[in-house]
C-alpha positions as CSV (number, residue, x, y, z in Angstrom):
1,M,0.0,0.0,0.0
2,T,1.3,3.4,-0.9
3,F,1.6,5.7,2.0
4,Q,-0.5,8.8,1.7
5,P,0.6,12.0,3.5
6,Q,-1.8,13.1,6.3
7,D,-4.0,16.0,5.6
8,Q,-2.0,18.4,7.9
9,A,1.3,17.6,6.1
10,L,-0.3,18.4,2.7
11,W,-2.0,21.5,4.2
12,Q,1.5,22.8,5.5
13,A,3.0,22.0,2.2
14,Y,0.3,23.7,0.2
15,R,0.6,26.8,2.3
16,A,4.4,26.8,1.7
17,G,3.7,26.9,-2.0
18,D,3.7,23.3,-3.0
19,K,1.0,23.2,-5.8
20,Q,1.2,19.4,-6.0
21,A,0.2,19.1,-2.2
22,L,-3.0,21.3,-3.1
23,G,-3.6,19.1,-6.1
24,L,-3.5,16.0,-3.8
25,L,-6.1,17.8,-1.4
26,V,-8.3,18.4,-4.4
27,E,-8.1,14.8,-5.4
28,R,-8.8,13.6,-1.8
29,Y,-11.7,15.9,-1.1
30,Y,-13.3,16.7,-4.4
31,S,-16.1,13.9,-4.3
32,V,-16.7,14.7,-0.6
33,L,-17.3,18.4,-1.2
34,K,-19.3,17.7,-4.4
35,H,-21.6,15.3,-2.6
36,Y,-22.0,17.8,0.3
37,G,-22.6,20.7,-2.1
38,L,-25.3,18.8,-4.1
39,K,-27.4,18.4,-0.9
40,F,-28.2,22.3,-1.2
41,M,-30.3,21.4,-4.1
42,V,-28.2,23.4,-6.6
43,E,-27.0,22.4,-10.1
44,E,-24.1,20.1,-10.4
45,S,-22.3,22.7,-12.6
46,I,-22.7,25.3,-9.8
47,V,-21.3,23.1,-7.2
48,E,-18.4,22.1,-9.3
49,D,-17.8,26.0,-10.1
50,C,-17.9,26.7,-6.4
51,I,-15.3,23.9,-5.6
52,Q,-13.0,25.2,-8.4
53,E,-13.3,28.7,-7.0
54,L,-12.7,27.4,-3.5
55,F,-9.4,25.7,-4.5
56,L,-8.4,28.7,-6.6
57,Q,-8.9,31.1,-3.8
58,L,-7.0,28.7,-1.4
59,W,-4.0,28.9,-3.8
60,Q,-4.1,32.7,-4.4
61,N,-4.5,33.4,-0.6
62,R,-2.1,30.6,0.6
63,L,0.0,33.0,2.6
64,Q,-2.9,34.3,4.5
65,I,-4.4,31.0,5.2
66,N,-4.0,29.6,8.7
67,E,-3.3,26.2,10.1
68,T,-6.3,24.0,10.7
69,E,-6.9,21.1,12.9
70,S,-9.1,19.4,10.5
71,V,-8.8,20.0,6.7
72,R,-12.1,18.1,6.1
73,H,-13.8,20.5,8.5
74,Y,-12.2,23.7,6.9
75,L,-13.1,22.6,3.4
76,L,-16.7,21.6,4.2
77,K,-17.2,25.0,6.1
78,S,-15.6,26.8,3.0
79,I,-17.6,25.0,0.4
80,R,-20.8,25.8,2.3
81,H,-19.9,29.5,2.4
82,H,-19.2,29.6,-1.4
83,I,-22.4,27.9,-2.2
84,L,-24.6,30.2,0.0
85,Q,-22.7,33.2,-1.3
86,H,-23.5,32.1,-4.8
87,L,-27.3,31.8,-3.8
88,R,-27.3,35.2,-2.3
89,T,-25.7,36.7,-5.3
90,Q,-28.3,35.2,-7.4
91,K,-30.9,36.3,-4.9
92,R,-32.5,32.8,-5.2
93,L,-32.8,32.0,-1.6
94,K,-32.7,33.6,1.7
95,Y,-30.5,31.5,4.2
96,E,-33.6,30.4,6.2
97,E,-35.3,29.1,3.1
98,L,-32.3,26.9,2.0
99,D,-33.5,23.5,1.0
100,W,-31.7,20.2,1.8
101,D,-31.9,17.2,-0.4
102,T,-33.1,13.8,1.2
103,S,-33.3,11.8,-2.0
104,M,-31.9,8.4,-2.3
105,A,-29.2,7.4,-4.8
106,E,-30.6,6.6,-8.2
107,D,-28.7,3.6,-8.7
108,I,-30.0,1.6,-5.7
109,D,-30.7,-2.0,-6.6
110,S,-33.9,-2.9,-4.8
111,E,-33.8,-6.4,-5.8
112,T,-30.4,-6.8,-4.3
113,L,-31.5,-5.3,-1.1
114,L,-34.5,-7.5,-0.9
115,I,-32.3,-10.5,-1.3
116,R,-30.2,-9.3,1.6
117,Q,-33.1,-8.2,3.9
118,E,-36.7,-7.9,2.6
119,S,-37.5,-5.2,5.2
120,L,-34.6,-2.9,4.2
121,V,-36.2,-1.2,1.3
122,S,-39.4,-0.3,3.2
123,M,-37.3,0.7,6.2
124,T,-35.1,3.1,4.0
125,K,-38.3,4.6,2.5
126,I,-39.6,5.3,6.0
127,I,-36.4,6.8,7.2
128,Q,-36.2,9.0,4.0
129,S,-39.8,10.1,4.7
130,Q,-38.9,10.8,8.4
131,L,-35.8,12.8,7.3
132,A,-37.8,14.7,4.7
133,S,-40.2,15.9,7.5
134,L,-37.3,17.5,9.5
135,P,-36.3,21.1,9.1
136,A,-33.4,21.7,6.7
137,R,-30.9,22.7,9.5
138,E,-31.7,19.5,11.5
139,R,-31.2,17.3,8.5
140,E,-27.9,19.1,7.7
141,A,-26.6,18.6,11.3
142,L,-27.5,14.9,11.2
143,Y,-25.6,14.6,7.8
144,L,-22.5,16.4,9.2
145,R,-22.5,14.4,12.4
146,Y,-23.2,10.8,11.2
147,Y,-21.9,11.0,7.7
148,E,-19.0,13.4,7.7
149,N,-18.2,12.5,11.3
150,L,-17.7,16.0,12.5
151,S,-17.7,17.0,16.1
152,I,-20.3,19.3,17.5
153,P,-17.8,22.3,17.6
154,E,-17.0,21.6,14.1
155,I,-20.5,21.4,12.9
156,A,-21.2,24.7,14.6
157,E,-18.6,26.3,12.7
158,V,-19.5,24.8,9.4
159,M,-23.2,25.8,9.9
160,N,-22.2,29.2,11.4
161,V,-24.3,28.6,14.6
162,N,-23.3,28.1,18.3
163,R,-22.6,24.7,19.7
164,Q,-25.8,24.7,21.8
165,S,-27.8,25.2,18.5
166,V,-26.2,22.2,17.0
167,S,-26.8,20.1,20.0
168,N,-30.5,21.3,19.9
169,F,-30.7,20.4,16.1
170,L,-29.4,16.9,16.7
171,Q,-31.5,16.2,19.8
172,K,-34.7,17.5,18.2
173,A,-34.1,15.6,15.0
174,L,-33.4,12.3,16.8
175,N,-36.2,12.8,19.2
176,K,-38.7,13.2,16.4
177,L,-37.4,10.1,14.5
178,R,-37.5,8.1,17.8
179,S,-41.1,9.4,18.4
180,Q,-42.3,7.7,15.3
181,W,-41.3,4.2,15.5
182,L,-37.5,4.1,15.2
183,V,-36.6,3.3,18.8
184,H,-33.2,2.2,17.8
185,T,-32.8,4.9,15.1
186,L,-29.2,6.0,15.7
187,P,-27.3,3.0,14.0
188,T,-30.1,2.7,11.4
189,I,-29.5,6.4,10.4
190,C,-25.8,5.8,10.2
191,I,-26.3,2.7,8.0
192,F,-28.7,4.9,5.9
193,F,-26.3,7.8,5.5
194,Q,-23.5,5.3,4.5
195,K,-25.5,3.3,2.0
196,Y,-27.8,5.7,0.3
197,L,-26.4,9.3,0.5
198,L,-23.0,8.4,-1.1
């Protein structure tokens, strides 16, 4: 197995002017950023433009960019800012009206799922329905916590809210899901994010 430099090492190298290091970060995080960006219900081309703009700005401003404990956290926060800024520029949405996608992947093979576990298809549909009923910020907090594995402080920075708000989003969302029928919802939601939001 080829050794891959840690994020922090690449980050330091990029800040020192190593264009190849930034290229490796682009390769490592492009799909993560694109997947997250598409959840804001904007066109794929817009998300791609925002990602390109983000990395271009990172290179141009590398001397002013600070160290970061988590490159993933920094980039997710940055792409979120770029997308929201684009929407504000286009005057399409106010922040409070921002939508959040809960659709399942188009290439899910239901037959395969039924072979593995007959109840899984209906379960995922119910989970999808329950997630769709949540406010956008609660859905986003769940995504960042259980799919991107960000901490509450990191989610607070990404979403530009305080830590208590993040805790409230998560608690309210999980309580609503539990109140329906998903008594053991947490592992189920984790599986759902891993399988169907990729």
